[in-house]
Backbone bond lengths (Angstrom), bond angles and torsions (degrees), N, CA, C in turn:
res aa  C-N    CA-C-N  psi(-1)  N-CA   C-N-CA  omega(-1)  CA-C   N-CA-C  phi
1 M - - - 1.358 - - 1.616 107.00 -
2 S 1.225 116.68 137.29 1.402 120.05 -175.15 1.514 114.71 -78.09
3 P 1.299 120.39 158.28 1.438 119.60 -177.38 1.592 109.78 -65.06
4 G 1.218 118.32 147.86 1.485 123.58 178.05 1.565 111.77 79.34
5 T 1.342 118.15 16.16 1.405 122.45 177.10 1.599 108.73 -104.17
6 V 1.345 114.57 125.44 1.476 120.30 173.77 1.426 110.77 -111.81
7 V 1.403 119.62 125.84 1.432 122.86 179.02 1.480 106.95 -111.64
8 M 1.342 113.89 138.76 1.363 121.04 -179.59 1.574 111.93 -142.00
9 Q 1.308 113.46 135.02 1.436 123.00 170.13 1.492 112.78 -127.15
10 V 1.362 114.35 124.13 1.406 117.35 -178.58 1.419 124.03 -113.82
11 G 1.297 121.93 5.82 1.360 126.04 -177.94 1.551 106.60 89.08
12 S 1.400 115.29 -142.82 1.525 116.07 -178.80 1.433 113.03 -119.35
13 V 1.271 119.10 156.75 1.386 128.65 173.51 1.550 107.86 -135.74
14 N 1.329 119.66 118.51 1.452 123.14 -169.14 1.556 111.08 48.11
15 A 1.308 118.86 41.98 1.391 127.62 169.83 1.569 109.48 72.75
16 V 1.303 117.37 17.23 1.481 120.88 174.87 1.501 106.43 -110.41
17 L 1.362 111.82 123.13 1.550 114.00 -179.38 1.476 106.65 -81.51
18 L 1.309 109.43 134.54 1.549 118.19 -177.88 1.429 104.07 -101.00
19 N 1.327 123.57 115.45 1.367 129.77 168.95 1.570 100.13 -125.34
20 A 1.310 110.13 133.58 1.515 113.75 -176.04 1.550 110.81 -142.62
21 T 1.289 113.66 134.85 1.487 121.67 164.10 1.423 109.20 -110.77
22 L 1.235 120.36 119.97 1.351 124.69 176.53 1.545 111.20 -105.37
23 I 1.386 118.04 119.93 1.423 122.58 178.25 1.440 108.15 -92.95
24 C 1.310 118.56 113.99 1.434 122.62 -174.06 1.626 103.43 -107.58
25 T 1.291 112.25 168.87 1.507 118.00 173.62 1.448 104.88 -65.10
26 D 1.402 118.20 150.10 1.441 122.36 177.03 1.534 104.38 -85.75
27 D 1.337 110.20 86.44 1.443 119.13 -176.01 1.596 114.28 -88.89
28 G 1.299 116.98 -1.16 1.400 121.18 -176.07 1.554 113.06 68.03
29 G 1.303 115.94 19.46 1.395 123.01 175.05 1.541 115.93 -76.42
30 G 1.271 118.66 -15.05 1.426 122.36 175.20 1.580 109.95 80.71
31 V 1.311 115.90 -155.18 1.477 123.42 -179.82 1.479 117.21 -58.42
32 A 1.224 120.54 126.20 1.537 121.30 169.29 1.434 112.10 -73.33
33 G 1.380 114.23 149.17 1.400 120.01 -176.17 1.584 103.26 -151.62
34 D 1.451 111.81 -178.54 1.369 123.37 175.94 1.545 112.69 47.60
35 M 1.305 115.42 45.54 1.487 121.64 -179.36 1.551 111.38 -67.49
36 R 1.326 117.91 140.11 1.472 124.37 173.24 1.586 105.93 -130.49
37 V 1.395 112.74 140.66 1.530 116.83 179.61 1.453 108.95 -129.24
38 A 1.312 122.13 148.50 1.542 128.24 167.67 1.376 111.13 -145.03
39 V 1.302 111.92 151.97 1.495 114.26 176.47 1.532 109.15 -128.03
40 A 1.401 113.94 134.20 1.531 122.42 -177.18 1.577 104.24 -85.69
41 C 1.307 112.62 167.15 1.444 123.45 -177.40 1.587 107.92 -62.08
42 D 1.453 116.76 -28.00 1.446 110.58 -179.89 1.536 110.42 -86.97
43 G 1.411 117.98 9.79 1.451 120.30 178.06 1.461 115.69 89.07
44 T 1.381 120.10 -2.44 1.440 124.88 173.24 1.581 110.35 -65.79
45 V 1.372 110.95 124.50 1.512 116.54 178.88 1.535 109.11 -97.10
46 T 1.363 119.63 135.57 1.343 121.74 174.05 1.547 107.82 -114.12
47 L 1.308 119.60 133.80 1.419 125.28 -179.88 1.430 110.81 -126.94
48 V 1.320 111.67 133.09 1.515 118.26 -173.57 1.610 102.73 -128.61
49 W 1.305 113.71 140.85 1.541 117.45 176.93 1.578 108.72 -151.82
50 A 1.308 113.54 167.18 1.446 118.72 -178.56 1.566 105.06 -124.24
51 N 1.411 114.12 151.91 1.439 122.89 169.02 1.480 106.19 -147.64
52 A 1.342 119.65 -174.54 1.448 119.58 -176.71 1.512 117.25 -64.68
53 V 1.235 113.17 -17.46 1.650 119.33 177.19 1.454 107.71 -81.34
54 G 1.349 120.84 -44.66 1.440 116.91 -176.19 1.489 112.61 166.47
55 I 1.311 122.27 -151.88 1.381 126.96 -177.65 1.517 108.03 -105.85
56 W 1.339 115.64 135.81 1.580 122.34 -167.93 1.528 102.78 -125.33
57 T 1.320 113.99 161.45 1.432 124.03 173.20 1.576 111.80 -146.96
58 S 1.267 113.49 150.65 1.583 117.41 163.85 1.396 105.76 -152.82
59 Q 1.358 114.11 162.84 1.512 124.64 -178.19 1.447 111.78 -128.70
60 L 1.443 113.45 145.25 1.477 120.49 170.15 1.420 102.85 -106.63
61 P 1.375 123.16 116.99 1.473 124.32 -179.28 1.664 106.48 -61.51
62 G 1.270 112.11 147.36 1.460 118.45 178.68 1.472 115.93 -99.87
63 T 1.244 115.06 170.85 1.533 119.85 172.42 1.468 108.01 -115.32
64 P 1.400 114.52 116.50 1.508 120.93 -177.37 1.562 108.33 -62.44
65 G 1.237 116.94 146.12 1.430 121.72 171.01 1.440 115.81 -95.74
66 S 1.295 120.25 -168.20 1.510 125.68 -174.40 1.506 110.26 -82.17
67 D 1.337 114.39 -28.25 1.641 117.86 171.68 1.360 111.72 -100.64
68 A 1.326 111.78 179.84 1.531 125.35 -167.43 1.591 108.34 -67.63
69 C 1.418 118.77 -29.43 1.414 115.57 -175.09 1.541 108.57 -146.98
70 D 1.330 112.62 63.44 1.572 117.13 -178.22 1.572 107.51 -138.75
71 G 1.294 117.58 25.84 1.591 117.91 176.91 1.530 107.24 -69.31
72 A 1.228 111.45 170.30 1.443 120.79 178.54 1.555 108.78 -137.80
73 P 1.342 114.77 150.32 1.489 119.31 178.40 1.652 108.27 -53.64
74 G 1.271 112.94 136.45 1.536 117.90 174.05 1.523 113.15 -66.57
75 P 1.318 110.15 173.74 1.514 114.42 -179.61 1.584 111.84 -82.41
76 G 1.332 117.61 -2.48 1.354 124.47 179.75 1.502 118.94 103.63
77 P 1.238 125.61 -168.94 1.546 121.43 -9.56 1.479 115.06 -73.68
78 W 1.322 114.05 169.09 1.385 127.08 170.61 1.549 108.25 -66.06
79 L 1.439 119.40 140.45 1.450 123.06 172.18 1.522 107.56 -65.86
80 A 1.357 109.78 160.03 1.411 117.85 -179.67 1.544 110.76 -59.92
81 A 1.292 119.43 142.05 1.431 123.00 178.14 1.543 112.94 -60.93
82 R 1.306 121.45 139.43 1.434 119.44 -178.43 1.562 107.73 -132.56
83 L 1.299 115.57 134.22 1.505 125.23 175.27 1.539 110.13 -72.89
84 L 1.381 114.87 111.91 1.411 116.47 176.23 1.534 118.50 -87.26
85 S 1.339 119.22 -30.74 1.297 124.31 172.06 1.512 115.11 -81.12
86 N 1.350 118.43 170.12 1.520 117.09 165.14 1.596 103.19 -78.65
87 S 1.361 105.97 152.13 1.467 108.88 -171.95 1.582 110.58 -83.29
88 N 1.341 111.40 146.35 1.489 121.29 171.54 1.552 116.18 64.42
89 V 1.346 111.52 39.77 1.502 121.48 179.75 1.572 112.38 -112.84
90 G 1.328 111.00 11.88 1.435 113.20 176.97 1.715 110.33 79.79
91 A 1.319 113.29 26.23 1.494 117.04 -172.51 1.527 101.22 -74.30
92 A 1.412 114.18 134.52 1.428 120.09 -178.79 1.540 113.44 -155.69
93 L 1.248 120.32 167.37 1.428 127.85 176.90 1.539 112.61 51.13
94 P 1.370 115.77 66.50 1.462 116.77 -178.70 1.531 108.51 -74.13
95 E 1.361 114.75 153.80 1.428 122.24 174.04 1.543 105.09 -131.78
96 L 1.344 119.62 150.81 1.420 123.20 -175.36 1.500 109.23 -133.33
97 A 1.448 110.78 132.05 1.472 117.61 176.60 1.532 102.28 -122.27
98 H 1.383 114.76 135.58 1.367 122.30 179.26 1.513 113.18 -134.51
99 N 1.357 125.80 136.55 1.326 124.27 174.03 1.461 115.74 -98.45
100 A 1.337 125.10 171.75 1.413 126.36 -178.59 1.508 113.11 -64.89
101 A 1.270 120.53 -25.37 1.450 121.37 179.86 1.628 108.36 -81.78
102 G 1.229 120.05 -17.08 1.403 114.17 170.79 1.609 105.86 120.63
103 A 1.288 124.69 -9.66 1.384 124.21 177.95 1.454 112.07 -61.12
104 A 1.267 125.45 148.70 1.495 124.07 -178.63 1.639 106.58 -142.57
105 L 1.380 108.20 145.84 1.433 117.52 172.80 1.482 108.26 -133.79
106 V 1.259 112.68 133.96 1.504 120.40 -178.46 1.539 102.12 -125.52
107 V 1.475 110.34 137.98 1.409 118.64 -173.37 1.567 104.26 -133.84
108 W 1.299 119.43 151.74 1.544 118.85 -177.23 1.518 103.03 -156.02
109 Q 1.356 119.86 169.85 1.378 127.18 172.55 1.517 106.41 -101.93
110 E 1.265 116.75 155.05 1.556 126.41 177.98 1.501 111.92 -127.95
111 G 1.309 117.92 146.69 1.480 115.71 171.74 1.584 104.94 132.88
112 A 1.320 109.97 175.17 1.522 117.84 -178.77 1.488 111.35 -56.16
113 P 1.337 117.91 146.68 1.514 119.35 176.22 1.499 111.03 -57.64
114 G 1.343 117.67 125.33 1.343 127.60 -179.62 1.496 114.90 84.27
115 N 1.410 117.40 1.74 1.347 120.88 -177.15 1.561 109.21 -144.94
116 P 1.370 117.86 56.54 1.393 121.35 -176.32 1.636 111.41 -58.63
117 S 1.330 118.04 144.47 1.407 115.39 -171.65 1.557 111.74 -127.05
118 S 1.336 114.25 -3.98 1.546 120.21 176.63 1.466 111.12 -165.02
119 V 1.401 113.52 159.62 1.320 121.71 174.39 1.574 107.84 -109.14
120 A 1.304 120.55 137.66 1.490 127.60 174.08 1.417 110.95 -121.47
121 A 1.276 117.11 164.86 1.565 132.53 -174.71 1.379 111.98 -141.51
122 A 1.342 119.99 148.44 1.440 127.15 159.09 1.479 107.72 -129.41
123 W 1.310 120.91 146.65 1.424 129.02 -174.20 1.468 110.25 -128.60
124 R 1.355 114.02 147.74 1.529 118.56 179.85 1.610 102.02 -146.27
125 E 1.313 112.74 124.36 1.466 121.79 -179.07 1.514 102.14 -78.97
126 A 1.357 120.12 155.28 1.316 124.44 -178.75 1.615 109.76 -58.98
127 G 1.326 114.31 127.11 1.512 121.06 -178.70 1.496 114.12 76.35
128 G 1.302 113.12 -0.30 1.525 119.67 -179.00 1.530 119.23 -99.81
129 A 1.220 117.30 -178.29 1.459 127.67 176.96 1.648 109.81 -88.19
130 W 1.317 109.85 153.88 1.479 118.03 176.21 1.472 107.12 -66.42
131 Q 1.366 120.97 137.29 1.320 124.43 172.88 1.530 113.63 -83.46
132 P 1.260 131.18 156.54 1.541 126.03 177.56 1.465 103.98 -59.62
133 P 1.360 110.75 160.02 1.443 122.75 -176.04 1.565 108.50 -74.46
134 Q 1.345 116.16 150.14 1.509 114.10 175.37 1.511 108.76 -137.06
135 T 1.276 121.76 148.27 1.349 125.06 177.07 1.620 103.67 -81.01
136 I 1.308 119.78 121.99 1.335 123.76 177.69 1.526 124.09 -104.64
137 S 1.245 110.89 -5.36 1.375 120.22 178.78 1.614 112.27 -97.11
138 A 1.355 116.73 148.29 1.319 116.51 174.84 1.412 118.40 -78.90
139 P 1.353 121.39 145.98 1.423 119.88 -176.81 1.515 114.08 -66.72
140 T 1.218 117.78 129.86 1.556 127.15 178.90 1.459 111.79 -137.90
141 A 1.344 113.52 162.89 1.502 112.47 171.51 1.513 114.97 -88.86
142 R 1.398 113.51 13.27 1.490 112.73 -177.63 1.515 108.27 -106.87
143 Q 1.286 116.46 173.90 1.528 115.41 176.47 1.513 107.50 -77.38
144 T 1.410 117.52 136.82 1.303 128.82 -178.21 1.565 107.20 -111.37
145 W 1.278 118.33 108.56 1.394 118.57 -173.73 1.527 115.79 -149.00
146 N 1.430 109.34 176.27 1.431 121.69 167.54 1.577 113.00 62.58
147 P 1.334 118.49 51.20 1.399 119.37 -179.04 1.587 111.04 -72.70
148 K 1.348 110.98 152.23 1.521 121.43 -177.91 1.498 107.02 -139.88
149 P 1.302 121.59 113.92 1.484 120.66 -176.10 1.481 109.99 -101.24
150 V 1.369 111.80 161.53 1.542 121.30 173.55 1.574 105.81 -145.33
151 L 1.241 115.72 148.91 1.536 125.03 174.68 1.563 106.95 -130.30
152 D 1.331 115.45 137.33 1.495 118.93 177.73 1.603 100.56 -92.94
153 R 1.390 104.00 -179.95 1.477 111.58 -177.87 1.517 113.18 -61.73
154 A 1.344 118.89 -34.85 1.477 121.92 178.33 1.570 113.12 -78.58
155 G 1.225 122.90 -13.21 1.394 126.48 176.72 1.500 116.47 101.92
156 N 1.407 114.14 8.55 1.387 121.45 169.68 1.623 112.93 -62.67
157 A 1.275 114.88 140.01 1.565 110.55 -175.40 1.553 112.31 -120.63
158 A 1.246 116.43 157.68 1.421 121.11 167.90 1.538 105.38 -142.67
159 V 1.426 113.84 148.96 1.417 117.39 175.86 1.508 108.20 -136.92
160 G 1.321 121.14 123.82 1.282 124.44 172.04 1.536 120.08 -93.01
161 H 1.255 130.05 130.11 1.356 129.02 -179.30 1.497 112.98 -146.92
162 L 1.333 120.62 161.90 1.418 125.75 177.91 1.431 114.09 -94.04
163 D 1.349 117.67 131.34 1.455 123.57 172.89 1.553 105.06 -115.95
164 G 1.336 106.72 102.57 1.480 112.61 -167.46 1.566 110.41 67.05
165 N 1.329 123.53 -117.52 1.471 126.13 169.35 1.511 113.37 -109.56
166 T 1.292 117.94 20.41 1.508 123.32 -178.36 1.501 109.12 -111.78
167 M 1.408 114.65 125.99 1.460 119.67 178.87 1.411 110.38 -77.60
168 V 1.413 118.37 130.65 1.355 128.97 179.01 1.528 113.01 -115.70
169 V 1.223 120.73 135.55 1.456 118.38 178.20 1.549 107.55 -121.47
170 M 1.283 115.39 127.67 1.513 122.41 -178.36 1.483 102.62 -111.72
171 R 1.384 116.60 135.61 1.440 121.58 177.79 1.610 109.89 -117.41
172 R 1.376 115.29 154.76 1.441 122.35 175.61 1.584 106.32 -147.13
173 P 1.469 107.56 113.81 1.395 108.31 175.48 1.547 109.07 -77.77
174 V 1.390 118.38 166.22 1.505 119.57 -171.76 1.495 113.10 -60.47
175 A 1.338 119.07 -32.76 1.386 125.06 174.97 1.650 117.50 -108.37
176 G 1.326 106.74 45.67 1.555 105.32 -169.66 1.624 105.25 -156.75
177 G 1.356 110.27 178.47 1.429 116.07 179.59 1.673 108.56 -102.96
178 W 1.292 111.00 177.16 1.472 117.41 -175.22 1.527 109.80 -77.90
179 S 1.326 115.20 144.85 1.462 123.45 -179.62 1.507 111.77 -154.11
180 T 1.318 119.54 159.90 1.468 121.29 175.48 1.524 112.41 -84.52
């Protein structure tokens, strides 16, 4: 396998076997890991992964069905891989939340290995483009780590993460910014 290639096999969604080979830029980031996958009602598949450079994403456009939520993953090709995080900031452990409409939220921790210092997020409205990454955690002297995102049907977001040993929940309404 050539450098910069990510291979994924996910089993089946609506009886469609997902086998994907994502060709990424040869960014020198090495092996991809911490992959997360979600499927929207229209069948669009969102894949997120991490490597030494940062947090990446790609999409496989779906094929909408006749009902509101019976789409299937399309035949391909996958869209070009896109770097979501800033590069070389110690971005790791991505988590993906996706709602039925196709909005997506990716969160991750940033900082030195073993000593994460912040939580960042990137947001995509259904059918839209990814917004630039934002640091969503408050600066503290403690490790800030283990973010877990959720999205509701309307696209309102919440992210729980640990600040030291304290659970913090950040919220973001569809038309607003992040707050506690």
